All heavy atoms as atom14 arrays in JSON, in Angstrom:
{
  "sequence": "MKSLFRRFLGDRRGATAIEYGLIASMISIALIGGAASVGNAVNSTMDGAAQHLKNSQ",
  "atom14_mask": [
    [1, 1, 1, 1, 1, 1, 1, 1, 0, 0, 0, 0, 0, 0],
    [1, 1, 1, 1, 1, 1, 1, 1, 1, 0, 0, 0, 0, 0],
    [1, 1, 1, 1, 1, 1, 0, 0, 0, 0, 0, 0, 0, 0],
    [1, 1, 1, 1, 1, 1, 1, 1, 0, 0, 0, 0, 0, 0],
    [1, 1, 1, 1, 1, 1, 1, 1, 1, 1, 1, 0, 0, 0],
    [1, 1, 1, 1, 1, 1, 1, 1, 1, 1, 1, 0, 0, 0],
    [1, 1, 1, 1, 1, 1, 1, 1, 1, 1, 1, 0, 0, 0],
    [1, 1, 1, 1, 1, 1, 1, 1, 1, 1, 1, 0, 0, 0],
    [1, 1, 1, 1, 1, 1, 1, 1, 0, 0, 0, 0, 0, 0],
    [1, 1, 1, 1, 0, 0, 0, 0, 0, 0, 0, 0, 0, 0],
    [1, 1, 1, 1, 1, 1, 1, 1, 0, 0, 0, 0, 0, 0],
    [1, 1, 1, 1, 1, 1, 1, 1, 1, 1, 1, 0, 0, 0],
    [1, 1, 1, 1, 1, 1, 1, 1, 1, 1, 1, 0, 0, 0],
    [1, 1, 1, 1, 0, 0, 0, 0, 0, 0, 0, 0, 0, 0],
    [1, 1, 1, 1, 1, 0, 0, 0, 0, 0, 0, 0, 0, 0],
    [1, 1, 1, 1, 1, 1, 1, 0, 0, 0, 0, 0, 0, 0],
    [1, 1, 1, 1, 1, 0, 0, 0, 0, 0, 0, 0, 0, 0],
    [1, 1, 1, 1, 1, 1, 1, 1, 0, 0, 0, 0, 0, 0],
    [1, 1, 1, 1, 1, 1, 1, 1, 1, 0, 0, 0, 0, 0],
    [1, 1, 1, 1, 1, 1, 1, 1, 1, 1, 1, 1, 0, 0],
    [1, 1, 1, 1, 0, 0, 0, 0, 0, 0, 0, 0, 0, 0],
    [1, 1, 1, 1, 1, 1, 1, 1, 0, 0, 0, 0, 0, 0],
    [1, 1, 1, 1, 1, 1, 1, 1, 0, 0, 0, 0, 0, 0],
    [1, 1, 1, 1, 1, 0, 0, 0, 0, 0, 0, 0, 0, 0],
    [1, 1, 1, 1, 1, 1, 0, 0, 0, 0, 0, 0, 0, 0],
    [1, 1, 1, 1, 1, 1, 1, 1, 0, 0, 0, 0, 0, 0],
    [1, 1, 1, 1, 1, 1, 1, 1, 0, 0, 0, 0, 0, 0],
    [1, 1, 1, 1, 1, 1, 0, 0, 0, 0, 0, 0, 0, 0],
    [1, 1, 1, 1, 1, 1, 1, 1, 0, 0, 0, 0, 0, 0],
    [1, 1, 1, 1, 1, 0, 0, 0, 0, 0, 0, 0, 0, 0],
    [1, 1, 1, 1, 1, 1, 1, 1, 0, 0, 0, 0, 0, 0],
    [1, 1, 1, 1, 1, 1, 1, 1, 0, 0, 0, 0, 0, 0],
    [1, 1, 1, 1, 0, 0, 0, 0, 0, 0, 0, 0, 0, 0],
    [1, 1, 1, 1, 0, 0, 0, 0, 0, 0, 0, 0, 0, 0],
    [1, 1, 1, 1, 1, 0, 0, 0, 0, 0, 0, 0, 0, 0],
    [1, 1, 1, 1, 1, 0, 0, 0, 0, 0, 0, 0, 0, 0],
    [1, 1, 1, 1, 1, 1, 0, 0, 0, 0, 0, 0, 0, 0],
    [1, 1, 1, 1, 1, 1, 1, 0, 0, 0, 0, 0, 0, 0],
    [1, 1, 1, 1, 0, 0, 0, 0, 0, 0, 0, 0, 0, 0],
    [1, 1, 1, 1, 1, 1, 1, 1, 0, 0, 0, 0, 0, 0],
    [1, 1, 1, 1, 1, 0, 0, 0, 0, 0, 0, 0, 0, 0],
    [1, 1, 1, 1, 1, 1, 1, 0, 0, 0, 0, 0, 0, 0],
    [1, 1, 1, 1, 1, 1, 1, 1, 0, 0, 0, 0, 0, 0],
    [1, 1, 1, 1, 1, 1, 0, 0, 0, 0, 0, 0, 0, 0],
    [1, 1, 1, 1, 1, 1, 1, 0, 0, 0, 0, 0, 0, 0],
    [1, 1, 1, 1, 1, 1, 1, 1, 0, 0, 0, 0, 0, 0],
    [1, 1, 1, 1, 1, 1, 1, 1, 0, 0, 0, 0, 0, 0],
    [1, 1, 1, 1, 0, 0, 0, 0, 0, 0, 0, 0, 0, 0],
    [1, 1, 1, 1, 1, 0, 0, 0, 0, 0, 0, 0, 0, 0],
    [1, 1, 1, 1, 1, 0, 0, 0, 0, 0, 0, 0, 0, 0],
    [1, 1, 1, 1, 1, 1, 1, 1, 1, 0, 0, 0, 0, 0],
    [1, 1, 1, 1, 1, 1, 1, 1, 1, 1, 0, 0, 0, 0],
    [1, 1, 1, 1, 1, 1, 1, 1, 0, 0, 0, 0, 0, 0],
    [1, 1, 1, 1, 1, 1, 1, 1, 1, 0, 0, 0, 0, 0],
    [1, 1, 1, 1, 1, 1, 1, 1, 0, 0, 0, 0, 0, 0],
    [1, 1, 1, 1, 1, 1, 0, 0, 0, 0, 0, 0, 0, 0],
    [1, 1, 1, 1, 1, 1, 1, 1, 1, 0, 0, 0, 0, 0]
  ],
  "atom14_positions": [
    [[33.13, 141.14, -79.72], [32.33, 141.12, -78.5], [33.23, 141.22, -77.26], [32.88, 141.89, -76.32], [31.5, 139.83, -78.48], [30.55, 139.73, -77.36], [29.25, 140.94, -77.6], [28.15, 140.49, -76.33], [0.0, 0.0, 0.0], [0.0, 0.0, 0.0], [0.0, 0.0, 0.0], [0.0, 0.0, 0.0], [0.0, 0.0, 0.0], [0.0, 0.0, 0.0]],
    [[34.4, 140.55, -77.32], [35.32, 140.6, -76.19], [35.83, 142.02, -75.95], [35.92, 142.47, -74.81], [36.52, 139.69, -76.45], [36.49, 138.4, -75.71], [37.79, 137.67, -75.98], [37.89, 136.48, -75.07], [39.07, 135.68, -75.35], [0.0, 0.0, 0.0], [0.0, 0.0, 0.0], [0.0, 0.0, 0.0], [0.0, 0.0, 0.0], [0.0, 0.0, 0.0]],
    [[36.14, 142.73, -77.02], [36.67, 144.09, -76.86], [35.59, 145.02, -76.29], [35.9, 145.91, -75.51], [37.19, 144.63, -78.19], [36.13, 144.79, -79.11], [0.0, 0.0, 0.0], [0.0, 0.0, 0.0], [0.0, 0.0, 0.0], [0.0, 0.0, 0.0], [0.0, 0.0, 0.0], [0.0, 0.0, 0.0], [0.0, 0.0, 0.0], [0.0, 0.0, 0.0]],
    [[34.36, 144.82, -76.69], [33.27, 145.62, -76.15], [33.11, 145.38, -74.65], [32.95, 146.33, -73.87], [31.96, 145.28, -76.88], [30.72, 146.02, -76.4], [30.86, 147.51, -76.68], [29.49, 145.47, -77.09], [0.0, 0.0, 0.0], [0.0, 0.0, 0.0], [0.0, 0.0, 0.0], [0.0, 0.0, 0.0], [0.0, 0.0, 0.0], [0.0, 0.0, 0.0]],
    [[33.21, 144.13, -74.24], [33.1, 143.78, -72.82], [34.26, 144.37, -72.02], [34.06, 144.91, -70.93], [33.03, 142.26, -72.66], [32.7, 141.82, -71.26], [31.46, 142.09, -70.71], [33.64, 141.14, -70.5], [31.15, 141.68, -69.43], [33.34, 140.74, -69.21], [32.1, 141.01, -68.67], [0.0, 0.0, 0.0], [0.0, 0.0, 0.0], [0.0, 0.0, 0.0]],
    [[35.48, 144.3, -72.56], [36.65, 144.88, -71.89], [36.5, 146.39, -71.75], [36.83, 146.97, -70.72], [37.92, 144.55, -72.66], [38.46, 143.21, -72.36], [39.86, 143.07, -72.95], [40.11, 141.65, -73.15], [40.71, 141.13, -74.18], [41.16, 141.91, -75.16], [40.9, 139.84, -74.28], [0.0, 0.0, 0.0], [0.0, 0.0, 0.0], [0.0, 0.0, 0.0]],
    [[36.04, 147.0, -72.82], [35.86, 148.45, -72.79], [34.8, 148.84, -71.76], [34.94, 149.82, -71.04], [35.47, 148.95, -74.17], [35.57, 150.46, -74.29], [35.37, 150.92, -75.7], [34.0, 150.57, -76.12], [33.59, 150.5, -77.37], [34.44, 150.73, -78.35], [32.36, 150.2, -77.66], [0.0, 0.0, 0.0], [0.0, 0.0, 0.0], [0.0, 0.0, 0.0]],
    [[33.74, 148.05, -71.67], [32.69, 148.3, -70.69], [33.23, 148.18, -69.27], [32.93, 149.01, -68.41], [31.53, 147.32, -70.9], [30.44, 147.46, -69.88], [29.57, 148.54, -69.92], [30.28, 146.52, -68.88], [28.57, 148.68, -68.98], [29.28, 146.64, -67.94], [28.41, 147.72, -67.99], [0.0, 0.0, 0.0], [0.0, 0.0, 0.0], [0.0, 0.0, 0.0]],
    [[34.03, 147.18, -69.0], [34.6, 147.0, -67.66], [35.62, 148.08, -67.31], [35.77, 148.44, -66.15], [35.25, 145.62, -67.53], [34.3, 144.43, -67.48], [35.08, 143.13, -67.42], [33.36, 144.55, -66.3], [0.0, 0.0, 0.0], [0.0, 0.0, 0.0], [0.0, 0.0, 0.0], [0.0, 0.0, 0.0], [0.0, 0.0, 0.0], [0.0, 0.0, 0.0]],
    [[36.3, 148.61, -68.3], [37.31, 149.64, -68.06], [36.75, 151.04, -67.97], [37.44, 151.97, -67.55], [0.0, 0.0, 0.0], [0.0, 0.0, 0.0], [0.0, 0.0, 0.0], [0.0, 0.0, 0.0], [0.0, 0.0, 0.0], [0.0, 0.0, 0.0], [0.0, 0.0, 0.0], [0.0, 0.0, 0.0], [0.0, 0.0, 0.0], [0.0, 0.0, 0.0]],
    [[35.5, 151.21, -68.34], [34.89, 152.54, -68.33], [34.52, 152.94, -66.91], [33.74, 152.27, -66.25], [33.65, 152.54, -69.23], [33.1, 153.93, -69.44], [33.71, 154.9, -68.98], [32.04, 154.03, -70.09], [0.0, 0.0, 0.0], [0.0, 0.0, 0.0], [0.0, 0.0, 0.0], [0.0, 0.0, 0.0], [0.0, 0.0, 0.0], [0.0, 0.0, 0.0]],
    [[35.08, 154.03, -66.42], [34.84, 154.48, -65.04], [33.92, 155.71, -64.98], [33.67, 156.23, -63.91], [36.17, 154.85, -64.37], [37.13, 153.7, -64.27], [36.65, 152.73, -63.25], [37.58, 151.62, -63.14], [37.27, 150.49, -62.58], [36.08, 150.3, -62.11], [38.15, 149.52, -62.52], [0.0, 0.0, 0.0], [0.0, 0.0, 0.0], [0.0, 0.0, 0.0]],
    [[33.43, 156.17, -66.11], [32.6, 157.38, -66.1], [31.3, 157.18, -65.33], [30.85, 158.08, -64.64], [32.29, 157.82, -67.52], [33.51, 158.37, -68.23], [33.18, 158.75, -69.62], [32.86, 157.52, -70.35], [32.47, 157.48, -71.6], [32.34, 158.59, -72.29], [32.2, 156.34, -72.2], [0.0, 0.0, 0.0], [0.0, 0.0, 0.0], [0.0, 0.0, 0.0]],
    [[30.7, 156.02, -65.43], [29.46, 155.75, -64.72], [29.66, 155.76, -63.21], [28.85, 156.29, -62.47], [0.0, 0.0, 0.0], [0.0, 0.0, 0.0], [0.0, 0.0, 0.0], [0.0, 0.0, 0.0], [0.0, 0.0, 0.0], [0.0, 0.0, 0.0], [0.0, 0.0, 0.0], [0.0, 0.0, 0.0], [0.0, 0.0, 0.0], [0.0, 0.0, 0.0]],
    [[30.77, 155.18, -62.76], [31.07, 155.16, -61.33], [31.29, 156.57, -60.81], [30.83, 156.93, -59.72], [32.29, 154.3, -61.06], [0.0, 0.0, 0.0], [0.0, 0.0, 0.0], [0.0, 0.0, 0.0], [0.0, 0.0, 0.0], [0.0, 0.0, 0.0], [0.0, 0.0, 0.0], [0.0, 0.0, 0.0], [0.0, 0.0, 0.0], [0.0, 0.0, 0.0]],
    [[31.96, 157.4, -61.59], [32.18, 158.79, -61.19], [30.87, 159.54, -61.1], [30.66, 160.32, -60.16], [33.14, 159.47, -62.19], [34.35, 158.72, -62.26], [33.45, 160.88, -61.77], [0.0, 0.0, 0.0], [0.0, 0.0, 0.0], [0.0, 0.0, 0.0], [0.0, 0.0, 0.0], [0.0, 0.0, 0.0], [0.0, 0.0, 0.0], [0.0, 0.0, 0.0]],
    [[29.98, 159.32, -62.04], [28.68, 160.0, -62.02], [27.88, 159.58, -60.78], [27.25, 160.42, -60.14], [27.91, 159.68, -63.29], [0.0, 0.0, 0.0], [0.0, 0.0, 0.0], [0.0, 0.0, 0.0], [0.0, 0.0, 0.0], [0.0, 0.0, 0.0], [0.0, 0.0, 0.0], [0.0, 0.0, 0.0], [0.0, 0.0, 0.0], [0.0, 0.0, 0.0]],
    [[27.94, 158.32, -60.43], [27.24, 157.84, -59.24], [27.83, 158.47, -57.99], [27.11, 158.9, -57.09], [27.29, 156.31, -59.16], [26.42, 155.7, -60.27], [26.82, 155.81, -57.8], [26.56, 154.21, -60.43], [0.0, 0.0, 0.0], [0.0, 0.0, 0.0], [0.0, 0.0, 0.0], [0.0, 0.0, 0.0], [0.0, 0.0, 0.0], [0.0, 0.0, 0.0]],
    [[29.15, 158.56, -57.93], [29.81, 159.18, -56.77], [29.4, 160.64, -56.64], [29.1, 161.11, -55.55], [31.32, 159.07, -56.9], [31.83, 157.65, -56.72], [33.29, 157.49, -57.1], [33.91, 158.48, -57.55], [33.8, 156.38, -56.96], [0.0, 0.0, 0.0], [0.0, 0.0, 0.0], [0.0, 0.0, 0.0], [0.0, 0.0, 0.0], [0.0, 0.0, 0.0]],
    [[29.39, 161.38, -57.75], [28.97, 162.78, -57.7], [27.5, 162.88, -57.27], [27.13, 163.8, -56.54], [29.17, 163.46, -59.05], [30.6, 163.85, -59.31], [31.21, 163.55, -60.52], [31.35, 164.52, -58.36], [32.52, 163.91, -60.78], [32.67, 164.88, -58.59], [33.24, 164.57, -59.81], [34.54, 164.92, -60.05], [0.0, 0.0, 0.0], [0.0, 0.0, 0.0]],
    [[26.68, 161.97, -57.72], [25.27, 161.97, -57.31], [25.12, 161.73, -55.81], [24.31, 162.38, -55.15], [0.0, 0.0, 0.0], [0.0, 0.0, 0.0], [0.0, 0.0, 0.0], [0.0, 0.0, 0.0], [0.0, 0.0, 0.0], [0.0, 0.0, 0.0], [0.0, 0.0, 0.0], [0.0, 0.0, 0.0], [0.0, 0.0, 0.0], [0.0, 0.0, 0.0]],
    [[25.91, 160.81, -55.27], [25.87, 160.56, -53.83], [26.34, 161.76, -53.03], [25.75, 162.12, -52.01], [26.72, 159.33, -53.49], [26.16, 157.99, -53.93], [27.2, 156.89, -53.71], [24.88, 157.67, -53.18], [0.0, 0.0, 0.0], [0.0, 0.0, 0.0], [0.0, 0.0, 0.0], [0.0, 0.0, 0.0], [0.0, 0.0, 0.0], [0.0, 0.0, 0.0]],
    [[27.4, 162.41, -53.5], [27.89, 163.6, -52.82], [26.83, 164.71, -52.85], [26.57, 165.36, -51.84], [29.21, 164.08, -53.46], [30.34, 163.09, -53.16], [29.59, 165.48, -52.97], [31.6, 163.32, -53.95], [0.0, 0.0, 0.0], [0.0, 0.0, 0.0], [0.0, 0.0, 0.0], [0.0, 0.0, 0.0], [0.0, 0.0, 0.0], [0.0, 0.0, 0.0]],
    [[26.21, 164.9, -54.01], [25.17, 165.94, -54.12], [23.99, 165.64, -53.21], [23.43, 166.54, -52.58], [24.71, 166.04, -55.57], [0.0, 0.0, 0.0], [0.0, 0.0, 0.0], [0.0, 0.0, 0.0], [0.0, 0.0, 0.0], [0.0, 0.0, 0.0], [0.0, 0.0, 0.0], [0.0, 0.0, 0.0], [0.0, 0.0, 0.0], [0.0, 0.0, 0.0]],
    [[23.61, 164.37, -53.09], [22.48, 164.03, -52.23], [22.83, 164.24, -50.75], [22.0, 164.71, -49.97], [22.02, 162.6, -52.47], [23.03, 161.68, -52.1], [0.0, 0.0, 0.0], [0.0, 0.0, 0.0], [0.0, 0.0, 0.0], [0.0, 0.0, 0.0], [0.0, 0.0, 0.0], [0.0, 0.0, 0.0], [0.0, 0.0, 0.0], [0.0, 0.0, 0.0]],
    [[24.08, 163.94, -50.37], [24.49, 164.18, -48.97], [24.49, 165.67, -48.65], [24.06, 166.09, -47.58], [25.87, 163.6, -48.73], [25.9, 162.11, -48.62], [27.58, 161.6, -48.23], [27.61, 160.0, -48.97], [0.0, 0.0, 0.0], [0.0, 0.0, 0.0], [0.0, 0.0, 0.0], [0.0, 0.0, 0.0], [0.0, 0.0, 0.0], [0.0, 0.0, 0.0]],
    [[24.98, 166.48, -49.59], [24.98, 167.93, -49.38], [23.54, 168.44, -49.28], [23.23, 169.28, -48.43], [25.75, 168.63, -50.51], [27.24, 168.31, -50.39], [25.51, 170.14, -50.5], [28.08, 168.78, -51.56], [0.0, 0.0, 0.0], [0.0, 0.0, 0.0], [0.0, 0.0, 0.0], [0.0, 0.0, 0.0], [0.0, 0.0, 0.0], [0.0, 0.0, 0.0]],
    [[22.65, 167.92, -50.11], [21.24, 168.33, -50.06], [20.61, 167.98, -48.72], [19.88, 168.81, -48.15], [20.45, 167.66, -51.19], [20.95, 168.03, -52.43], [0.0, 0.0, 0.0], [0.0, 0.0, 0.0], [0.0, 0.0, 0.0], [0.0, 0.0, 0.0], [0.0, 0.0, 0.0], [0.0, 0.0, 0.0], [0.0, 0.0, 0.0], [0.0, 0.0, 0.0]],
    [[20.88, 166.81, -48.23], [20.32, 166.39, -46.93], [20.84, 167.31, -45.82], [20.08, 167.74, -44.95], [20.65, 164.92, -46.65], [19.86, 164.02, -47.59], [20.37, 164.55, -45.2], [20.3, 162.57, -47.59], [0.0, 0.0, 0.0], [0.0, 0.0, 0.0], [0.0, 0.0, 0.0], [0.0, 0.0, 0.0], [0.0, 0.0, 0.0], [0.0, 0.0, 0.0]],
    [[22.13, 167.64, -45.87], [22.7, 168.54, -44.86], [22.08, 169.92, -44.94], [21.76, 170.53, -43.92], [24.21, 168.62, -45.03], [0.0, 0.0, 0.0], [0.0, 0.0, 0.0], [0.0, 0.0, 0.0], [0.0, 0.0, 0.0], [0.0, 0.0, 0.0], [0.0, 0.0, 0.0], [0.0, 0.0, 0.0], [0.0, 0.0, 0.0], [0.0, 0.0, 0.0]],
    [[21.87, 170.43, -46.16], [21.26, 171.75, -46.32], [19.82, 171.76, -45.83], [19.39, 172.73, -45.19], [21.32, 172.18, -47.78], [22.68, 172.59, -48.3], [22.64, 172.86, -49.79], [23.19, 173.82, -47.57], [0.0, 0.0, 0.0], [0.0, 0.0, 0.0], [0.0, 0.0, 0.0], [0.0, 0.0, 0.0], [0.0, 0.0, 0.0], [0.0, 0.0, 0.0]],
    [[19.07, 170.72, -46.12], [17.68, 170.65, -45.66], [17.63, 170.6, -44.15], [16.82, 171.29, -43.52], [16.97, 169.44, -46.3], [16.77, 169.68, -47.8], [15.63, 169.18, -45.62], [16.33, 168.47, -48.57], [0.0, 0.0, 0.0], [0.0, 0.0, 0.0], [0.0, 0.0, 0.0], [0.0, 0.0, 0.0], [0.0, 0.0, 0.0], [0.0, 0.0, 0.0]],
    [[18.5, 169.8, -43.54], [18.55, 169.74, -42.08], [18.92, 171.07, -41.46], [18.33, 171.5, -40.46], [0.0, 0.0, 0.0], [0.0, 0.0, 0.0], [0.0, 0.0, 0.0], [0.0, 0.0, 0.0], [0.0, 0.0, 0.0], [0.0, 0.0, 0.0], [0.0, 0.0, 0.0], [0.0, 0.0, 0.0], [0.0, 0.0, 0.0], [0.0, 0.0, 0.0]],
    [[19.89, 171.75, -42.04], [20.29, 173.06, -41.55], [19.21, 174.1, -41.7], [18.96, 174.91, -40.8], [0.0, 0.0, 0.0], [0.0, 0.0, 0.0], [0.0, 0.0, 0.0], [0.0, 0.0, 0.0], [0.0, 0.0, 0.0], [0.0, 0.0, 0.0], [0.0, 0.0, 0.0], [0.0, 0.0, 0.0], [0.0, 0.0, 0.0], [0.0, 0.0, 0.0]],
    [[18.52, 174.07, -42.84], [17.43, 175.03, -43.07], [16.29, 174.78, -42.1], [15.68, 175.74, -41.6], [16.93, 174.92, -44.51], [0.0, 0.0, 0.0], [0.0, 0.0, 0.0], [0.0, 0.0, 0.0], [0.0, 0.0, 0.0], [0.0, 0.0, 0.0], [0.0, 0.0, 0.0], [0.0, 0.0, 0.0], [0.0, 0.0, 0.0], [0.0, 0.0, 0.0]],
    [[16.0, 173.54, -41.81], [14.93, 173.23, -40.84], [15.3, 173.73, -39.46], [14.47, 174.3, -38.74], [14.67, 171.73, -40.82], [0.0, 0.0, 0.0], [0.0, 0.0, 0.0], [0.0, 0.0, 0.0], [0.0, 0.0, 0.0], [0.0, 0.0, 0.0], [0.0, 0.0, 0.0], [0.0, 0.0, 0.0], [0.0, 0.0, 0.0], [0.0, 0.0, 0.0]],
    [[16.55, 173.55, -39.09], [17.02, 174.01, -37.78], [16.96, 175.53, -37.67], [16.48, 176.07, -36.67], [18.45, 173.52, -37.55], [18.94, 173.99, -36.33], [0.0, 0.0, 0.0], [0.0, 0.0, 0.0], [0.0, 0.0, 0.0], [0.0, 0.0, 0.0], [0.0, 0.0, 0.0], [0.0, 0.0, 0.0], [0.0, 0.0, 0.0], [0.0, 0.0, 0.0]],
    [[17.43, 176.21, -38.69], [17.39, 177.68, -38.69], [15.94, 178.16, -38.72], [15.59, 179.12, -38.03], [18.19, 178.24, -39.89], [17.94, 179.73, -40.06], [19.66, 177.97, -39.71], [0.0, 0.0, 0.0], [0.0, 0.0, 0.0], [0.0, 0.0, 0.0], [0.0, 0.0, 0.0], [0.0, 0.0, 0.0], [0.0, 0.0, 0.0], [0.0, 0.0, 0.0]],
    [[15.11, 177.48, -39.47], [13.69, 177.85, -39.53], [13.02, 177.73, -38.18], [12.24, 178.61, -37.79], [0.0, 0.0, 0.0], [0.0, 0.0, 0.0], [0.0, 0.0, 0.0], [0.0, 0.0, 0.0], [0.0, 0.0, 0.0], [0.0, 0.0, 0.0], [0.0, 0.0, 0.0], [0.0, 0.0, 0.0], [0.0, 0.0, 0.0], [0.0, 0.0, 0.0]],
    [[13.33, 176.67, -37.45], [12.76, 176.51, -36.11], [13.25, 177.6, -35.17], [12.48, 178.12, -34.36], [13.1, 175.13, -35.55], [12.34, 174.02, -36.24], [11.28, 174.24, -36.81], [12.9, 172.83, -36.19], [0.0, 0.0, 0.0], [0.0, 0.0, 0.0], [0.0, 0.0, 0.0], [0.0, 0.0, 0.0], [0.0, 0.0, 0.0], [0.0, 0.0, 0.0]],
    [[14.52, 177.98, -35.27], [15.07, 179.02, -34.41], [14.42, 180.37, -34.72], [14.07, 181.13, -33.81], [16.58, 179.11, -34.59], [0.0, 0.0, 0.0], [0.0, 0.0, 0.0], [0.0, 0.0, 0.0], [0.0, 0.0, 0.0], [0.0, 0.0, 0.0], [0.0, 0.0, 0.0], [0.0, 0.0, 0.0], [0.0, 0.0, 0.0], [0.0, 0.0, 0.0]],
    [[14.24, 180.67, -35.99], [13.6, 181.93, -36.38], [12.15, 181.94, -35.92], [11.66, 182.96, -35.41], [13.71, 182.15, -37.91], [12.84, 183.3, -38.37], [15.15, 182.37, -38.31], [0.0, 0.0, 0.0], [0.0, 0.0, 0.0], [0.0, 0.0, 0.0], [0.0, 0.0, 0.0], [0.0, 0.0, 0.0], [0.0, 0.0, 0.0], [0.0, 0.0, 0.0]],
    [[11.47, 180.84, -36.07], [10.08, 180.74, -35.64], [9.96, 180.98, -34.13], [9.08, 181.71, -33.67], [9.5, 179.38, -36.01], [8.01, 179.31, -35.82], [7.32, 180.32, -35.86], [7.51, 178.11, -35.59], [0.0, 0.0, 0.0], [0.0, 0.0, 0.0], [0.0, 0.0, 0.0], [0.0, 0.0, 0.0], [0.0, 0.0, 0.0], [0.0, 0.0, 0.0]],
    [[10.85, 180.39, -33.38], [10.85, 180.56, -31.93], [11.11, 182.02, -31.55], [10.45, 182.58, -30.67], [11.9, 179.65, -31.31], [11.98, 179.87, -29.93], [0.0, 0.0, 0.0], [0.0, 0.0, 0.0], [0.0, 0.0, 0.0], [0.0, 0.0, 0.0], [0.0, 0.0, 0.0], [0.0, 0.0, 0.0], [0.0, 0.0, 0.0], [0.0, 0.0, 0.0]],
    [[12.05, 182.64, -32.24], [12.36, 184.05, -31.97], [11.16, 184.94, -32.29], [10.82, 185.85, -31.51], [13.58, 184.49, -32.8], [14.68, 183.65, -32.47], [13.94, 185.93, -32.54], [0.0, 0.0, 0.0], [0.0, 0.0, 0.0], [0.0, 0.0, 0.0], [0.0, 0.0, 0.0], [0.0, 0.0, 0.0], [0.0, 0.0, 0.0], [0.0, 0.0, 0.0]],
    [[10.51, 184.69, -33.4], [9.35, 185.5, -33.79], [8.19, 185.29, -32.83], [7.48, 186.25, -32.5], [8.92, 185.16, -35.22], [9.91, 185.58, -36.26], [10.13, 187.37, -36.21], [11.5, 187.56, -37.28], [0.0, 0.0, 0.0], [0.0, 0.0, 0.0], [0.0, 0.0, 0.0], [0.0, 0.0, 0.0], [0.0, 0.0, 0.0], [0.0, 0.0, 0.0]],
    [[8.0, 184.06, -32.37], [6.94, 183.8, -31.38], [7.23, 184.56, -30.09], [6.31, 185.14, -29.48], [6.82, 182.31, -31.09], [6.13, 181.54, -32.2], [5.45, 182.18, -33.03], [6.28, 180.3, -32.22], [0.0, 0.0, 0.0], [0.0, 0.0, 0.0], [0.0, 0.0, 0.0], [0.0, 0.0, 0.0], [0.0, 0.0, 0.0], [0.0, 0.0, 0.0]],
    [[8.48, 184.57, -29.67], [8.85, 185.31, -28.46], [8.63, 186.8, -28.63], [8.12, 187.47, -27.72], [0.0, 0.0, 0.0], [0.0, 0.0, 0.0], [0.0, 0.0, 0.0], [0.0, 0.0, 0.0], [0.0, 0.0, 0.0], [0.0, 0.0, 0.0], [0.0, 0.0, 0.0], [0.0, 0.0, 0.0], [0.0, 0.0, 0.0], [0.0, 0.0, 0.0]],
    [[8.97, 187.34, -29.79], [8.74, 188.76, -30.05], [7.25, 189.08, -30.07], [6.82, 190.11, -29.54], [9.39, 189.15, -31.38], [0.0, 0.0, 0.0], [0.0, 0.0, 0.0], [0.0, 0.0, 0.0], [0.0, 0.0, 0.0], [0.0, 0.0, 0.0], [0.0, 0.0, 0.0], [0.0, 0.0, 0.0], [0.0, 0.0, 0.0], [0.0, 0.0, 0.0]],
    [[6.45, 188.21, -30.66], [5.01, 188.44, -30.71], [4.4, 188.42, -29.31], [3.56, 189.25, -28.97], [4.35, 187.38, -31.59], [0.0, 0.0, 0.0], [0.0, 0.0, 0.0], [0.0, 0.0, 0.0], [0.0, 0.0, 0.0], [0.0, 0.0, 0.0], [0.0, 0.0, 0.0], [0.0, 0.0, 0.0], [0.0, 0.0, 0.0], [0.0, 0.0, 0.0]],
    [[4.85, 187.48, -28.48], [4.36, 187.41, -27.1], [4.77, 188.65, -26.32], [3.99, 189.19, -25.53], [4.89, 186.15, -26.41], [4.23, 184.87, -26.86], [2.73, 184.88, -26.61], [2.25, 185.33, -25.59], [1.99, 184.37, -27.59], [0.0, 0.0, 0.0], [0.0, 0.0, 0.0], [0.0, 0.0, 0.0], [0.0, 0.0, 0.0], [0.0, 0.0, 0.0]],
    [[5.97, 189.12, -26.55], [6.45, 190.31, -25.85], [5.61, 191.52, -26.27], [5.24, 192.35, -25.41], [7.92, 190.56, -26.18], [8.5, 191.76, -25.51], [8.75, 191.8, -24.15], [8.87, 192.96, -26.0], [9.24, 192.97, -23.84], [9.35, 193.7, -24.96], [0.0, 0.0, 0.0], [0.0, 0.0, 0.0], [0.0, 0.0, 0.0], [0.0, 0.0, 0.0]],
    [[5.28, 191.63, -27.56], [4.46, 192.74, -28.02], [3.04, 192.66, -27.47], [2.43, 193.67, -27.14], [4.44, 192.79, -29.54], [5.75, 193.23, -30.22], [5.64, 193.07, -31.72], [6.06, 194.68, -29.86], [0.0, 0.0, 0.0], [0.0, 0.0, 0.0], [0.0, 0.0, 0.0], [0.0, 0.0, 0.0], [0.0, 0.0, 0.0], [0.0, 0.0, 0.0]],
    [[2.5, 191.44, -27.4], [1.15, 191.26, -26.84], [1.1, 191.69, -25.39], [0.15, 192.34, -24.93], [0.74, 189.79, -26.94], [-0.03, 189.43, -28.15], [-0.5, 187.99, -28.01], [-1.16, 187.52, -29.26], [-1.56, 186.12, -29.16], [0.0, 0.0, 0.0], [0.0, 0.0, 0.0], [0.0, 0.0, 0.0], [0.0, 0.0, 0.0], [0.0, 0.0, 0.0]],
    [[2.11, 191.29, -24.62], [2.12, 191.56, -23.19], [2.41, 193.03, -22.89], [2.04, 193.52, -21.81], [3.16, 190.69, -22.48], [2.79, 189.23, -22.52], [1.61, 188.89, -22.64], [3.78, 188.37, -22.44], [0.0, 0.0, 0.0], [0.0, 0.0, 0.0], [0.0, 0.0, 0.0], [0.0, 0.0, 0.0], [0.0, 0.0, 0.0], [0.0, 0.0, 0.0]],
    [[3.06, 193.75, -23.8], [3.4, 195.13, -23.52], [2.26, 196.1, -23.85], [2.33, 197.26, -23.55], [4.65, 195.53, -24.3], [4.38, 195.54, -25.7], [0.0, 0.0, 0.0], [0.0, 0.0, 0.0], [0.0, 0.0, 0.0], [0.0, 0.0, 0.0], [0.0, 0.0, 0.0], [0.0, 0.0, 0.0], [0.0, 0.0, 0.0], [0.0, 0.0, 0.0]],
    [[1.19, 195.63, -24.45], [0.07, 196.51, -24.81], [-0.77, 196.81, -23.64], [-1.34, 196.52, -22.84], [-0.77, 195.9, -25.93], [-0.03, 195.93, -27.23], [-0.88, 195.32, -28.35], [-1.94, 194.75, -28.12], [-0.4, 195.43, -29.56], [0.0, 0.0, 0.0], [0.0, 0.0, 0.0], [0.0, 0.0, 0.0], [0.0, 0.0, 0.0], [0.0, 0.0, 0.0]]
  ]
}
């Protein structure tokens, strides 16, 4: 039982998996924020183009 407990405490694979999960979640949050920002900019540009086309008729 003691050796099993020592082996469990010495195992770092779980900590590494958690760290990779945290890194992946941070990257996902950054990508979602960036996509939302770009989406808003594209939407604004398209609205401006549509207004320009409406006014030029």
